[in-house]
FIMITI-992214 format. One record per residue (C-alpha): residue number from 1; x, y, z. Coordinates in Angstrom, 2 decimals, always signed. Layout:
% residues N
(lopa NUM,(X,Y,Z));
...
//
This chain:
% residues 483
(lopa 1,(+39.78,-22.78,+3.85));
(lopa 2,(+39.34,-24.62,+6.77));
(lopa 3,(+42.73,-22.38,+8.87));
(lopa 4,(+41.46,-19.61,+7.05));
(lopa 5,(+38.16,-20.41,+8.53));
(lopa 6,(+39.26,-20.66,+11.59));
(lopa 7,(+41.15,-18.04,+12.19));
(lopa 8,(+38.53,-15.98,+10.89));
(lopa 9,(+36.03,-17.21,+13.41));
(lopa 10,(+38.78,-16.55,+16.59));
(lopa 11,(+39.99,-12.87,+15.58));
(lopa 12,(+39.35,-9.79,+16.05));
(lopa 13,(+35.91,-8.51,+15.14));
(lopa 14,(+37.40,-5.97,+11.84));
(lopa 15,(+38.09,-9.25,+9.70));
(lopa 16,(+34.81,-10.50,+10.30));
(lopa 17,(+33.23,-7.47,+9.53));
(lopa 18,(+35.49,-7.45,+6.21));
(lopa 19,(+34.15,-10.70,+5.17));
(lopa 20,(+30.68,-9.37,+5.64));
(lopa 21,(+31.89,-6.36,+3.57));
(lopa 22,(+33.01,-8.44,+0.91));
(lopa 23,(+29.66,-10.65,+0.72));
(lopa 24,(+27.98,-6.93,-0.30));
(lopa 25,(+31.24,-6.43,-2.97));
(lopa 26,(+29.86,-5.47,-6.14));
(lopa 27,(+32.79,-7.31,-7.28));
(lopa 28,(+31.57,-10.75,-8.13));
(lopa 29,(+34.74,-13.19,-7.49));
(lopa 30,(+35.17,-11.16,-4.39));
(lopa 31,(+32.07,-11.51,-3.67));
(lopa 32,(+31.69,-15.53,-4.42));
(lopa 33,(+35.34,-16.14,-2.29));
(lopa 34,(+33.54,-14.50,+0.58));
(lopa 35,(+30.27,-16.51,-0.29));
(lopa 36,(+32.05,-19.78,-0.17));
(lopa 37,(+34.06,-18.87,+3.18));
(lopa 38,(+30.48,-17.78,+4.75));
(lopa 39,(+28.81,-21.25,+3.76));
(lopa 40,(+31.91,-23.23,+5.20));
(lopa 41,(+31.77,-20.97,+9.22));
(lopa 42,(+27.84,-21.89,+8.78));
(lopa 43,(+27.82,-25.86,+7.85));
(lopa 44,(+31.07,-26.36,+10.45));
(lopa 45,(+31.12,-23.85,+12.72));
(lopa 46,(+27.26,-22.57,+13.19));
(lopa 47,(+27.89,-21.38,+16.97));
(lopa 48,(+30.77,-18.85,+15.88));
(lopa 49,(+29.00,-17.71,+13.31));
(lopa 50,(+25.62,-16.37,+15.15));
(lopa 51,(+28.32,-14.84,+17.99));
(lopa 52,(+30.35,-13.26,+15.21));
(lopa 53,(+27.13,-11.94,+13.12));
(lopa 54,(+25.15,-11.29,+17.03));
(lopa 55,(+28.32,-8.98,+17.86));
(lopa 56,(+28.73,-7.11,+15.10));
(lopa 57,(+25.18,-6.33,+15.37));
(lopa 58,(+25.64,-4.99,+18.87));
(lopa 59,(+28.99,-3.22,+18.48));
(lopa 60,(+29.94,-2.76,+14.94));
(lopa 61,(+30.07,+1.28,+13.90));
(lopa 62,(+29.38,+0.95,+10.07));
(lopa 63,(+25.88,+1.51,+9.56));
(lopa 64,(+25.87,-0.97,+6.81));
(lopa 65,(+27.92,-3.73,+8.49));
(lopa 66,(+24.97,-3.53,+11.24));
(lopa 67,(+22.42,-4.06,+8.64));
(lopa 68,(+23.91,-6.88,+6.36));
(lopa 69,(+24.60,-8.82,+10.29));
(lopa 70,(+20.65,-8.19,+10.84));
(lopa 71,(+19.58,-9.52,+7.37));
(lopa 72,(+22.30,-12.13,+7.87));
(lopa 73,(+20.62,-13.38,+10.97));
(lopa 74,(+17.40,-13.07,+10.29));
(lopa 75,(+18.03,-15.64,+7.33));
(lopa 76,(+20.20,-18.10,+9.33));
(lopa 77,(+18.41,-17.99,+12.90));
(lopa 78,(+14.60,-18.07,+11.45));
(lopa 79,(+12.40,-20.13,+8.41));
(lopa 80,(+10.32,-17.91,+6.20));
(lopa 81,(+7.66,-20.94,+5.89));
(lopa 82,(+5.41,-21.41,+8.96));
(lopa 83,(+4.29,-25.02,+7.90));
(lopa 84,(+7.95,-26.25,+7.36));
(lopa 85,(+10.14,-28.50,+9.41));
(lopa 86,(+13.21,-26.51,+10.71));
(lopa 87,(+15.39,-28.97,+10.50));
(lopa 88,(+14.88,-29.95,+6.80));
(lopa 89,(+16.29,-26.41,+5.68));
(lopa 90,(+20.34,-26.33,+5.66));
(lopa 91,(+20.87,-22.67,+5.82));
(lopa 92,(+18.15,-22.50,+9.44));
(lopa 93,(+20.99,-22.78,+12.30));
(lopa 94,(+18.88,-22.10,+15.23));
(lopa 95,(+18.18,-25.93,+16.37));
(lopa 96,(+21.98,-26.52,+15.21));
(lopa 97,(+23.26,-23.84,+18.19));
(lopa 98,(+23.89,-25.03,+21.82));
(lopa 99,(+21.94,-23.63,+24.37));
(lopa 100,(+24.28,-21.64,+25.48));
(lopa 101,(+25.32,-20.02,+22.32));
(lopa 102,(+21.18,-19.66,+21.93));
(lopa 103,(+21.62,-17.65,+25.29));
(lopa 104,(+23.40,-15.03,+23.67));
(lopa 105,(+22.23,-14.62,+20.55));
(lopa 106,(+18.96,-13.63,+22.73));
(lopa 107,(+20.17,-11.34,+24.73));
(lopa 108,(+22.52,-9.72,+22.35));
(lopa 109,(+19.90,-9.04,+20.18));
(lopa 110,(+17.92,-7.43,+22.93));
(lopa 111,(+20.35,-5.38,+23.53));
(lopa 112,(+21.40,-4.36,+20.11));
(lopa 113,(+18.10,-3.03,+19.78));
(lopa 114,(+18.14,-1.21,+23.14));
(lopa 115,(+21.37,+0.39,+21.26));
(lopa 116,(+20.39,+1.02,+18.43));
(lopa 117,(+19.54,+4.98,+16.94));
(lopa 118,(+20.01,+4.41,+12.80));
(lopa 119,(+15.70,+3.96,+12.22));
(lopa 120,(+16.26,+1.32,+8.86));
(lopa 121,(+19.04,-0.72,+10.78));
(lopa 122,(+16.32,-0.77,+13.96));
(lopa 123,(+13.77,-2.28,+11.35));
(lopa 124,(+15.62,-4.62,+10.09));
(lopa 125,(+16.37,-5.32,+13.85));
(lopa 126,(+13.20,-6.20,+14.49));
(lopa 127,(+12.29,-7.60,+12.32));
(lopa 128,(+15.08,-10.58,+13.17));
(lopa 129,(+13.29,-10.48,+16.07));
(lopa 130,(+9.60,-10.89,+15.75));
(lopa 131,(+10.58,-13.83,+13.08));
(lopa 132,(+12.20,-15.91,+15.72));
(lopa 133,(+9.85,-14.75,+18.38));
(lopa 134,(+7.54,-16.20,+16.42));
(lopa 135,(+9.31,-19.98,+16.28));
(lopa 136,(+10.67,-19.52,+19.92));
(lopa 137,(+7.51,-18.53,+21.56));
(lopa 138,(+4.77,-21.14,+21.06));
(lopa 139,(+6.89,-23.19,+23.11));
(lopa 140,(+8.14,-20.96,+25.64));
(lopa 141,(+11.49,-20.95,+24.34));
(lopa 142,(+12.31,-16.80,+24.66));
(lopa 143,(+10.60,-16.12,+28.16));
(lopa 144,(+12.32,-12.45,+28.59));
(lopa 145,(+11.11,-11.74,+25.52));
(lopa 146,(+7.38,-9.92,+26.00));
(lopa 147,(+8.07,-8.83,+29.88));
(lopa 148,(+11.26,-6.65,+27.18));
(lopa 149,(+8.79,-5.25,+25.30));
(lopa 150,(+6.53,-4.33,+27.80));
(lopa 151,(+8.79,-2.41,+29.98));
(lopa 152,(+10.26,-0.66,+26.68));
(lopa 153,(+6.87,+0.08,+24.75));
(lopa 154,(+6.83,+2.45,+28.39));
(lopa 155,(+10.18,+3.80,+28.78));
(lopa 156,(+11.03,+7.42,+27.94));
(lopa 157,(+13.01,+6.60,+24.74));
(lopa 158,(+11.40,+6.82,+21.20));
(lopa 159,(+12.97,+4.11,+19.24));
(lopa 160,(+12.71,+1.88,+22.49));
(lopa 161,(+9.03,+2.62,+21.88));
(lopa 162,(+8.75,+2.50,+18.41));
(lopa 163,(+10.97,-0.95,+18.14));
(lopa 164,(+8.60,-2.59,+20.40));
(lopa 165,(+5.52,-1.53,+18.35));
(lopa 166,(+7.00,-2.77,+15.56));
(lopa 167,(+7.73,-6.41,+17.50));
(lopa 168,(+4.36,-6.52,+18.61));
(lopa 169,(+2.52,-5.57,+14.97));
(lopa 170,(+4.90,-8.55,+13.20));
(lopa 171,(+4.21,-10.94,+16.00));
(lopa 172,(+0.46,-10.00,+15.80));
(lopa 173,(-0.21,-12.10,+12.52));
(lopa 174,(+2.02,-15.19,+13.62));
(lopa 175,(+1.15,-15.40,+17.69));
(lopa 176,(-1.54,-13.83,+18.34));
(lopa 177,(-3.18,-16.44,+20.41));
(lopa 178,(-0.01,-16.05,+23.19));
(lopa 179,(-1.21,-12.49,+23.53));
(lopa 180,(-4.46,-12.94,+23.63));
(lopa 181,(-4.33,-12.50,+27.20));
(lopa 182,(-2.31,-9.06,+26.91));
(lopa 183,(-5.19,-7.44,+25.03));
(lopa 184,(-6.05,-5.14,+28.05));
(lopa 185,(-2.51,-3.98,+28.17));
(lopa 186,(-1.90,-3.71,+24.38));
(lopa 187,(-5.46,-1.99,+24.12));
(lopa 188,(-3.70,+0.66,+26.72));
(lopa 189,(-0.16,+0.90,+24.85));
(lopa 190,(-2.00,+1.74,+21.58));
(lopa 191,(-3.95,+4.26,+22.74));
(lopa 192,(-1.39,+5.91,+25.05));
(lopa 193,(+1.25,+6.13,+22.11));
(lopa 194,(-1.30,+7.37,+19.02));
(lopa 195,(-2.51,+10.15,+21.52));
(lopa 196,(+0.22,+11.12,+24.02));
(lopa 197,(+3.66,+10.54,+22.14));
(lopa 198,(+5.91,+13.17,+20.90));
(lopa 199,(+7.21,+11.24,+17.88));
(lopa 200,(+5.64,+10.58,+14.41));
(lopa 201,(+7.82,+7.22,+14.22));
(lopa 202,(+5.88,+5.68,+17.43));
(lopa 203,(+2.59,+6.70,+16.47));
(lopa 204,(+2.71,+5.52,+13.06));
(lopa 205,(+4.70,+2.31,+14.77));
(lopa 206,(+1.06,+1.92,+17.06));
(lopa 207,(-1.12,+2.68,+13.79));
(lopa 208,(+0.25,-0.53,+11.97));
(lopa 209,(+0.65,-2.13,+15.50));
(lopa 210,(-3.54,-1.74,+16.61));
(lopa 211,(-4.41,-2.58,+12.76));
(lopa 212,(-2.11,-5.62,+12.60));
(lopa 213,(-4.45,-6.45,+16.21));
(lopa 214,(-7.13,-5.73,+14.15));
(lopa 215,(-7.43,-7.24,+11.32));
(lopa 216,(-5.71,-10.55,+13.17));
(lopa 217,(-8.97,-10.99,+15.80));
(lopa 218,(-11.12,-13.13,+14.86));
(lopa 219,(-13.99,-12.82,+17.76));
(lopa 220,(-16.28,-9.67,+17.22));
(lopa 221,(-16.47,-8.55,+20.85));
(lopa 222,(-12.33,-8.51,+20.62));
(lopa 223,(-12.50,-6.22,+17.88));
(lopa 224,(-14.67,-3.57,+19.68));
(lopa 225,(-12.45,-3.33,+22.39));
(lopa 226,(-10.13,-1.59,+19.95));
(lopa 227,(-13.22,+0.63,+18.29));
(lopa 228,(-12.14,+3.36,+20.67));
(lopa 229,(-8.50,+4.05,+18.73));
(lopa 230,(-10.25,+4.62,+15.73));
(lopa 231,(-10.28,+8.42,+16.56));
(lopa 232,(-6.16,+8.66,+17.83));
(lopa 233,(-6.01,+6.63,+14.86));
(lopa 234,(-7.22,+9.12,+12.37));
(lopa 235,(-5.26,+11.96,+14.54));
(lopa 236,(-1.93,+10.24,+13.00));
(lopa 237,(-2.83,+11.20,+10.18));
(lopa 238,(-4.06,+14.49,+10.72));
(lopa 239,(-1.69,+15.48,+12.92));
(lopa 240,(+1.60,+14.48,+9.84));
(lopa 241,(-0.82,+16.23,+6.85));
(lopa 242,(-0.81,+19.45,+9.86));
(lopa 243,(+3.01,+19.61,+10.32));
(lopa 244,(+3.54,+19.08,+6.17));
(lopa 245,(+5.26,+15.68,+6.78));
(lopa 246,(+2.96,+14.21,+4.17));
(lopa 247,(+5.93,+10.94,+4.14));
(lopa 248,(+4.44,+9.73,+7.52));
(lopa 249,(+1.02,+10.76,+6.30));
(lopa 250,(+1.28,+8.70,+3.19));
(lopa 251,(+2.19,+6.00,+5.09));
(lopa 252,(-0.69,+6.34,+7.68));
(lopa 253,(-2.38,+5.84,+4.33));
(lopa 254,(-1.40,+2.72,+3.41));
(lopa 255,(-2.08,+1.08,+6.64));
(lopa 256,(-5.51,+2.69,+6.96));
(lopa 257,(-5.79,+1.44,+3.17));
(lopa 258,(-5.20,-1.69,+4.11));
(lopa 259,(-7.91,-1.25,+7.35));
(lopa 260,(-10.08,-0.83,+4.66));
(lopa 261,(-9.82,-3.68,+2.35));
(lopa 262,(-9.62,-5.81,+5.43));
(lopa 263,(-12.20,-4.91,+8.36));
(lopa 264,(-14.28,-1.66,+6.56));
(lopa 265,(-16.90,-2.86,+9.42));
(lopa 266,(-14.32,-1.87,+11.72));
(lopa 267,(-14.92,+1.66,+10.53));
(lopa 268,(-18.16,+1.76,+9.75));
(lopa 269,(-19.48,+3.81,+13.76));
(lopa 270,(-17.76,+6.70,+12.33));
(lopa 271,(-17.69,+6.15,+8.52));
(lopa 272,(-18.81,+9.34,+8.18));
(lopa 273,(-16.31,+11.31,+9.67));
(lopa 274,(-13.71,+9.08,+8.05));
(lopa 275,(-14.88,+9.06,+4.53));
(lopa 276,(-15.17,+13.52,+4.96));
(lopa 277,(-11.01,+13.66,+6.02));
(lopa 278,(-10.35,+11.49,+3.29));
(lopa 279,(-12.08,+13.64,+0.90));
(lopa 280,(-11.00,+16.60,+2.78));
(lopa 281,(-7.11,+15.15,+1.41));
(lopa 282,(-8.09,+14.54,-1.84));
(lopa 283,(-9.91,+17.56,-2.27));
(lopa 284,(-6.84,+19.20,-1.02));
(lopa 285,(-4.70,+21.78,-3.91));
(lopa 286,(-1.74,+22.09,-1.98));
(lopa 287,(-0.90,+17.98,-0.63));
(lopa 288,(+1.32,+16.29,-3.40));
(lopa 289,(-0.13,+14.28,-5.92));
(lopa 290,(+0.62,+11.09,-4.26));
(lopa 291,(-0.88,+12.23,-0.62));
(lopa 292,(-4.12,+12.79,-3.07));
(lopa 293,(-4.57,+9.51,-4.30));
(lopa 294,(-4.09,+7.64,-1.47));
(lopa 295,(-6.63,+9.32,+0.23));
(lopa 296,(-8.94,+8.68,-2.90));
(lopa 297,(-7.93,+5.09,-3.01));
(lopa 298,(-9.11,+4.87,+0.28));
(lopa 299,(-12.59,+5.79,-0.33));
(lopa 300,(-12.58,+3.51,-3.86));
(lopa 301,(-10.96,+0.87,-1.60));
(lopa 302,(-13.90,+0.95,+0.98));
(lopa 303,(-16.52,+1.19,-1.99));
(lopa 304,(-15.32,-2.05,-3.63));
(lopa 305,(-14.94,-3.76,-0.04));
(lopa 306,(-18.72,-5.02,-0.48));
(lopa 307,(-18.47,-8.29,+0.72));
(lopa 308,(-17.20,-7.89,+3.63));
(lopa 309,(-19.68,-4.02,+4.07));
(lopa 310,(-22.22,-5.01,+1.99));
(lopa 311,(-23.83,-1.48,+1.01));
(lopa 312,(-22.04,+0.47,+3.71));
(lopa 313,(-20.26,+3.35,+1.63));
(lopa 314,(-24.57,+3.25,-0.28));
(lopa 315,(-25.05,+4.91,+2.82));
(lopa 316,(-22.96,+8.00,+2.29));
(lopa 317,(-24.78,+9.27,-1.24));
(lopa 318,(-23.42,+13.45,-0.40));
(lopa 319,(-19.96,+11.91,-0.32));
(lopa 320,(-20.85,+9.28,-3.54));
(lopa 321,(-20.87,+12.53,-4.92));
(lopa 322,(-17.70,+14.64,-3.58));
(lopa 323,(-15.82,+11.59,-4.87));
(lopa 324,(-17.18,+11.50,-8.43));
(lopa 325,(-16.75,+15.22,-8.62));
(lopa 326,(-12.60,+14.88,-7.50));
(lopa 327,(-12.23,+12.27,-10.09));
(lopa 328,(-13.40,+13.81,-13.30));
(lopa 329,(-11.48,+17.05,-12.08));
(lopa 330,(-8.55,+14.71,-12.28));
(lopa 331,(-9.28,+14.09,-15.91));
(lopa 332,(-8.44,+17.95,-16.30));
(lopa 333,(-5.16,+17.30,-15.42));
(lopa 334,(-3.93,+16.57,-19.02));
(lopa 335,(-2.07,+18.13,-22.17));
(lopa 336,(-2.32,+18.73,-25.59));
(lopa 337,(+1.14,+17.74,-26.31));
(lopa 338,(+1.88,+17.68,-30.07));
(lopa 339,(+3.04,+14.46,-30.08));
(lopa 340,(-0.36,+12.71,-30.20));
(lopa 341,(-2.07,+13.98,-32.91));
(lopa 342,(+0.32,+12.02,-35.41));
(lopa 343,(-1.34,+9.15,-34.09));
(lopa 344,(+1.87,+6.82,-33.52));
(lopa 345,(+0.38,+4.27,-31.53));
(lopa 346,(+3.44,+4.97,-28.72));
(lopa 347,(+1.81,+8.27,-28.24));
(lopa 348,(-1.37,+7.24,-27.68));
(lopa 349,(-1.10,+8.38,-24.14));
(lopa 350,(+0.80,+11.46,-24.76));
(lopa 351,(-0.58,+14.43,-22.37));
(lopa 352,(-2.03,+12.06,-19.81));
(lopa 353,(-0.46,+12.91,-16.07));
(lopa 354,(-0.78,+10.47,-13.32));
(lopa 355,(-3.39,+12.10,-12.17));
(lopa 356,(-5.60,+11.60,-14.77));
(lopa 357,(-4.47,+7.41,-14.78));
(lopa 358,(-5.21,+7.62,-11.15));
(lopa 359,(-9.00,+9.60,-11.94));
(lopa 360,(-9.69,+7.23,-15.04));
(lopa 361,(-9.14,+4.18,-12.69));
(lopa 362,(-11.11,+5.30,-10.65));
(lopa 363,(-14.24,+6.20,-12.17));
(lopa 364,(-14.44,+2.48,-13.26));
(lopa 365,(-13.89,+0.98,-10.27));
(lopa 366,(-16.34,+3.02,-8.23));
(lopa 367,(-19.45,+2.52,-10.95));
(lopa 368,(-18.29,-1.66,-11.00));
(lopa 369,(-18.17,-1.53,-6.73));
(lopa 370,(-21.15,+0.66,-6.66));
(lopa 371,(-23.69,+0.20,-9.59));
(lopa 372,(-25.26,+1.97,-12.27));
(lopa 373,(-28.12,+3.18,-9.89));
(lopa 374,(-26.19,+5.08,-7.32));
(lopa 375,(-23.55,+6.35,-10.10));
(lopa 376,(-25.65,+7.51,-13.22));
(lopa 377,(-27.42,+10.12,-11.00));
(lopa 378,(-24.64,+11.40,-9.96));
(lopa 379,(-22.75,+10.97,-13.36));
(lopa 380,(-26.34,+13.33,-14.77));
(lopa 381,(-25.70,+15.74,-12.53));
(lopa 382,(-22.38,+17.10,-13.54));
(lopa 383,(-21.65,+15.27,-17.10));
(lopa 384,(-23.82,+18.09,-19.29));
(lopa 385,(-22.06,+20.32,-16.75));
(lopa 386,(-19.15,+19.48,-18.77));
(lopa 387,(-20.15,+19.07,-22.20));
(lopa 388,(-21.25,+22.69,-22.16));
(lopa 389,(-17.86,+24.33,-20.58));
(lopa 390,(-15.54,+27.07,-22.47));
(lopa 391,(-12.45,+24.50,-22.19));
(lopa 392,(-11.91,+20.95,-24.22));
(lopa 393,(-9.95,+19.71,-21.52));
(lopa 394,(-13.99,+19.66,-19.57));
(lopa 395,(-15.99,+17.93,-22.35));
(lopa 396,(-13.24,+15.67,-22.91));
(lopa 397,(-13.12,+14.21,-19.48));
(lopa 398,(-16.89,+13.89,-19.82));
(lopa 399,(-16.68,+11.25,-22.37));
(lopa 400,(-13.83,+9.73,-21.34));
(lopa 401,(-16.03,+9.45,-17.75));
(lopa 402,(-18.68,+8.49,-20.00));
(lopa 403,(-17.02,+5.33,-21.36));
(lopa 404,(-15.57,+4.22,-18.07));
(lopa 405,(-18.87,+4.33,-15.68));
(lopa 406,(-20.15,+2.15,-18.71));
(lopa 407,(-19.35,-1.59,-17.78));
(lopa 408,(-20.44,-0.26,-14.32));
(lopa 409,(-23.83,+1.02,-14.90));
(lopa 410,(-24.59,-0.63,-18.25));
(lopa 411,(-28.27,-1.92,-16.85));
(lopa 412,(-29.17,+1.45,-15.80));
(lopa 413,(-27.51,+3.23,-18.80));
(lopa 414,(-29.47,+0.81,-21.46));
(lopa 415,(-32.53,+2.57,-20.04));
(lopa 416,(-31.48,+5.96,-21.11));
(lopa 417,(-29.46,+4.73,-24.34));
(lopa 418,(-31.29,+7.62,-26.70));
(lopa 419,(-30.14,+9.93,-24.56));
(lopa 420,(-26.25,+8.96,-23.93));
(lopa 421,(-26.04,+7.90,-27.47));
(lopa 422,(-27.62,+11.87,-28.78));
(lopa 423,(-24.49,+13.50,-25.91));
(lopa 424,(-21.83,+11.11,-27.85));
(lopa 425,(-22.81,+11.99,-31.18));
(lopa 426,(-23.30,+15.23,-30.92));
(lopa 427,(-19.57,+15.72,-29.11));
(lopa 428,(-18.70,+14.03,-32.54));
(lopa 429,(-18.79,+17.70,-34.59));
(lopa 430,(-16.82,+20.00,-31.38));
(lopa 431,(-14.19,+21.61,-32.57));
(lopa 432,(-10.85,+19.97,-30.88));
(lopa 433,(-9.60,+16.87,-31.89));
(lopa 434,(-8.53,+15.52,-28.66));
(lopa 435,(-12.70,+15.56,-27.51));
(lopa 436,(-13.93,+13.96,-31.59));
(lopa 437,(-11.62,+11.33,-30.36));
(lopa 438,(-13.01,+11.17,-26.75));
(lopa 439,(-15.82,+10.85,-28.41));
(lopa 440,(-14.95,+7.93,-31.05));
(lopa 441,(-13.46,+6.44,-28.50));
(lopa 442,(-16.71,+6.62,-26.25));
(lopa 443,(-19.01,+4.87,-28.92));
(lopa 444,(-15.86,+1.75,-29.13));
(lopa 445,(-16.93,+1.81,-25.52));
(lopa 446,(-20.42,+1.52,-24.98));
(lopa 447,(-20.39,-0.88,-28.35));
(lopa 448,(-19.03,-3.26,-25.69));
(lopa 449,(-20.15,-2.41,-22.76));
(lopa 450,(-24.06,-2.06,-23.95));
(lopa 451,(-23.79,-4.85,-25.98));
(lopa 452,(-26.11,-5.49,-29.15));
(lopa 453,(-28.60,-2.69,-27.98));
(lopa 454,(-26.72,+0.14,-29.07));
(lopa 455,(-25.51,-1.75,-32.23));
(lopa 456,(-29.37,-3.10,-33.31));
(lopa 457,(-31.59,+0.39,-32.24));
(lopa 458,(-28.96,+3.22,-32.84));
(lopa 459,(-26.94,+1.62,-36.00));
(lopa 460,(-27.67,+4.14,-38.44));
(lopa 461,(-26.59,+7.68,-36.47));
(lopa 462,(-23.54,+6.06,-35.39));
(lopa 463,(-22.12,+4.52,-38.60));
(lopa 464,(-22.43,+7.53,-40.74));
(lopa 465,(-20.69,+9.51,-37.58));
(lopa 466,(-17.85,+6.70,-37.76));
(lopa 467,(-17.70,+7.16,-41.26));
(lopa 468,(-17.74,+10.87,-41.49));
(lopa 469,(-15.26,+10.73,-38.88));
(lopa 470,(-13.30,+8.70,-41.33));
(lopa 471,(-12.67,+11.50,-43.54));
(lopa 472,(-10.59,+13.96,-41.14));
(lopa 473,(-7.22,+13.87,-42.44));
(lopa 474,(-6.36,+16.91,-40.79));
(lopa 475,(-6.41,+15.10,-37.85));
(lopa 476,(-5.33,+11.47,-38.56));
(lopa 477,(-5.50,+10.17,-34.50));
(lopa 478,(-9.00,+10.92,-34.95));
(lopa 479,(-9.11,+9.94,-38.47));
(lopa 480,(-8.23,+6.14,-37.22));
(lopa 481,(-9.05,+5.95,-34.24));
(lopa 482,(-9.64,+2.41,-33.50));
(lopa 483,(-11.95,+0.48,-30.28));
//
């Protein structure tokens, strides 16, 4: 095995690429043999192994081999536990490499990132560089990296711009203090990339980097310096939607949701514009469900960030009404599946769609986040309209809404309990069994969330209605409803 290992490391790149290929094999025996040989190389010849991986990553014609080499290098040259002692990790090669090998590996990585045009591999390569840099930059052990990155991000190459932004984005969480003196330059770089790049990938990378830096900055004054980036950050989203690139738009939305959850105050100056844009996306039926759901999630996340930004969403009552209407409309996306009527447990959700599920969950979260004083007035306008509608889906949606908001609005609903109970009990006589089921479900939920008030004061009305529903032998789902 020792001779095989030495021959492998001294041979042409094809033999080493074959080993990497075997490490990815679906055949257990072949993969196990390759792992034994690879581990021996790591243990006895760390310099040769690191250089082989670097050269393969730099020069291999195989996309799979280059991708695997990037992953292997990251695992061998870095360690994920920031608080651990590197030398104590047997798989952490960097301290065992000679200075000459370390220098060569760093050069190979920077050269590879300039050459790599395949996006998924470039991202893996950026992960490797970022994690290695997080270990080295605090000791000024990679002085050429930051000049390289600033040069790359202002180059004419979109893929180099994107790669450098991805690295900046990741470095913020590791070594933000080292980048602090460069904030003015970084602000200019981010603004230029967000505003002027023709590449959607570069704009998304700039959005991610901007958000990571805003989250990392502890000083309010430093965060304020990035405040003027927000319009350009939002344009990244709108431009993706306008060009029909919903995958990019969804990526932007996910990043903005993270910002809303961690630094909601960053949005406060332009809150109305930002929330208005999100609701416009949520209302756009021509967009994919996933895109609309993420826009809703953004607004819900802002509402839930009440500890970091108390009362911020309550200052936008007109938007709360729009959001509530959007969520109730989502509950209309339900089908009357025949399987539902049979009362089998596994068919309890038959006919419900992802749209319906998201609407249901978000009504619950919104009411808990904002409370009854904010939600009940909005609900009071829409619920009667839905209950009086000829479509069973609307009547059903009204009762589901009532059940979902009960927990968050309990204190206010108790004050209007007679009206609430009357509204629900009237639906026990609805001609549609799914509506009757929703009414029974609402009674159960109200009994849980409103407690003894409903049970003590209204049991004379509620119990006969429930007993009557138990006689509905033609509709076993309604008859056997439990709460």
